[in-house]
N, C-alpha and C positions, 0 to 999 in steps of 0.2 A: 557630275552626271555622266560625262564621257567615260569615266572609270567604271561606273556602274554598268553602262551599256556594254563596254568591252568585257567586263567580267561575266556578264550574262551571256554574251555571244560565245566567249571561250567555254563557259560551262556547258552550253548546248552542244558545241562541237565536240568537246571532250567526253561528255556524257554519252554521246552517240558512239564513240569509239572506246569507251572505258572498258567494255567487256573484252576488248582485244588485249588489254594490258592486265597482266596478272598482279593483283594487289600484293601478293607475297613478295614479288620482285622488288618492291619499293617501300613497303610500310615499315620495315624494321628500322628502329632508331627513335630519336626524339624530334618532336615537331613543336615549334613555337607559334602561337596564335598571333597573326599580324592584322587580320581584318575580320570583322564581324558584321554580317548583314542580317537584318530582320525584315522580312517581306520585301526583299530586294533593295532595301535602303541601308546605306552604310551607317551603322551606329557604333562603330569602334570607339569613338570619342565619348560615348555614353556608358561604357563599361565601368563598373565600380571594382571589378576584380583586376588584378595585374599579374603579369608574368605567367600567363597560362601556358602550360606545356603538357603534351601527351607523349608517352613513350610506349612503343610496341616491341615485343620480343617474339620471335617466331614460334616459341614454345606455347604461345597463347596468353602470355602475361601482358596486361595493360596497366599502366599507371599514369597518374596525372598529378600535377602540382600547380598551385597558384596562390596568390595573396588575396584573401577575401576582401570584400568591401569594408569589412570591419578591421582590416589590416592584420588578419590572423593567417599565418602560413597554413596551407592545407596540402596534405599529401595523401593520396589514396591509391590502392592497388586493387585490381580485379582481373578479369579475364576477357579475351575477345576471341571471336571466331568470324570467319568469312563465309557468306552464304554460297550455295552451289552455283548461282548465276554470276558470281564474282562482281557483284554490284553493291553489296551491303556488308557492313561490319556490325556484328552484334556485340554489345558490351554488357558485362554483368559484374556484380560485386562492388560497385561504387555508388555513392549516394548522389543526390542532386547537387548542382553547383549553387552554393548559397551566396547571397548578396551579389548576384550576377551583374545587374545593370539598373539604371534608373527606372526602367519599365518592367523588369522582371526580377522579383526578389529571389526566385529560384528558377532553375531550368534543369531539365533532365530528359534523357532518352535511353532506350536500350538498343536502338538500331539506328545507324546513320547510312544515308545513301551517298556513295562516293561520287563526287563531281569531277575530280581530277586527282591523279597521283602520278608522280614521276620522281626523278632523283632529287629534285629541289623543292617541289611544291606539292601540297596535299590539301584537298578541300572536300568537305562533306556538308550535307544538309539533313535536316529532320524537322518534323512538326512537333510543336509543344505549345499548349495554351492557345491554340487557334492560329498561331503564327508559324511561318517558315523561317528557320534559323540556318544560316550558313557560317561555317567556321573555315577560314582560309589560313593555312599554315606555311611556314618555311622550315626547311630542315635545320636542326641545331647541329653544329659541329662539335 
């Protein structure tokens, strides 16, 4: 519970200052999912996917890879762009994430709201199926 409160407070503080940080300065590279929140509840342990990673290249290329809940490796490529307010990333050309968790058989979005981004941490949220989903990542070396 303390971790959830801390993450929420950090999210609020960072979101307030997120527009001061240029997404382009930090987004390039690969990011590994370490925490998943649904409606502010940590449900990382309920994920049926594994090894979820997203990669961004400044030419607008987006890719992701993971092991589905049915133990099938998935690799997808698409495109991303950053909105004019520097607060959202739009993603296109990829399908829903299949076999995502015990509660969500699939999950998808075409726009994510940036919560935090710096040299080592990246987090975003989006709404899907009436729920708010947060993905928290660390940079892959």
